[in-house]
C-alpha angles and dihedrals in degrees: 000000000000129000116343118232116251130196088248092054090049090055091048091055093046090053093060092103094151094054106049097161094051090043092056091049091050090048090054090047090045091056089051092052090049090050092055093046092050091045088060091052097047099038101250094276103099120025127217128232097276091070088067093041090060093067096037090053091048089053090049088056090064087065097039093054088050096202095096093045088049091051091047092049092047093050094048094046092047089055098042105027107029114201096013092113089057090063104098091199090064100044095076095050090048092053091045090052092050090051091049091050090048092050092053093048091045091050093052093045090053101044093051093050091046089058109029094030088061091045094055095039090053092045095049093048095044094053104033090106111061095215088058095058095108135144089243092058090045089055089054092053095043089047090066088075129061131233118253142093123292110256134177116263116254110242132191128176115231123219091263091052095256118139119244108200135189123191114224135188125015144281106251091133090054091049090049092048092053091054091053092048088052091050089050090057089063099037115106099184108091093212094047091046091050091053093049090051093048090049092051092045091050093050091050090048093050092048096049095043090051090053090045095054097100092044094054095040090046093051092052093043094051096086093054093044096045104032099030087064094041095077107020095158096066142027092257095088094053093045090048092048091051091050094050092045090052092051091049092046093050091050093045092050096051121081127182118213130184121279092043096292115153116184120205101204093201090061128069112278113262124214118263112270110281093359136095118262092252127031112245090250091058100036089104121028116214109156104110096223091046092050090051091050091048091051091046089055094048095251134119117022094347090059093044092054090050099052114133128229094270093052092046092052089048089050090052091052094045091049090056090050093046089241100112091106092055099069133047098230115225095006098115115112114240093193121017090199089068116086093211092054093048095047094049090058096038094053092052089046091053092047093049098046103032091107097034104123092188087079089065094079119109115266089221134053122246097265091044091052090050091052090050091049087055091053096252133123106246119241122242131029118341 
């Protein structure tokens, strides 16, 4: 399995301010190591939140390294605004916008790992030995996090473009999630354990997405704020801003998973390849706290009752084709900058893939992993 992630190692990675690309790669690798450690604890049936964080962090790296965002922006602008990239007066604002987007994504990637990376590292180490899985030890792990509601971070942009961030609120949702993970360790019923894991995963997801709100909104607002002011005397600045924002949004709302899966987060969630949309253990949700959370996030029966005309027509057609159980109707996010839209999709994604063992694979190839272990950024595509 390799070296387990420790809270100390999480903090070391977070502190790598001068090497943002390497830090993101180590965060992605760190989540993978946490995933394997937790899989040992829970028996490789239901997977904890870090398994999803691996692929989200790898997606974040596409922004942090800037080159893929730049290529995406260039391709979209070349198609929609021919010749605009030849205008030397607009190249600098475009590059500045890409850097600002990257800083927001990098900031969000780092603050989540700093908090939840420590939580899962502490949890996996505390309960690796079955005799040590006691309420007293749970209290020690939960005590690392403070009471209080989850709130978005407060962000300001310094004169040099750097983000100045301030964490607000508390971590009650994280504390609650840890108690449900602990309960899952002792639960023998597969269905009941699956529900406890989904509940804990959902609470972690809601907490981190709440904190991430200004980072995501800030990344998507950057084109309008940077480029809209770059050419105030004509329509070019606004058209350029809209093009860059679209490119960033398309990249942000696309996530590649193993086995060739590519999720378009603006579309309804498809079932995993060759599997039903929901695992049997999660086909019907019964845990009262889990049902309340699902309803709060617009999923489950609350979402089904709220389907619009288009979705209902689609449901009718899919029913006739025996495909209704292949798509989570109404789950697609209309606006990724909206917390409610994100969480509706994310909860269904967690529920659908919580038992998908294909997500256990390493996000990096053997040589890439060796380069990371040596503290170097691997060469070639990542």
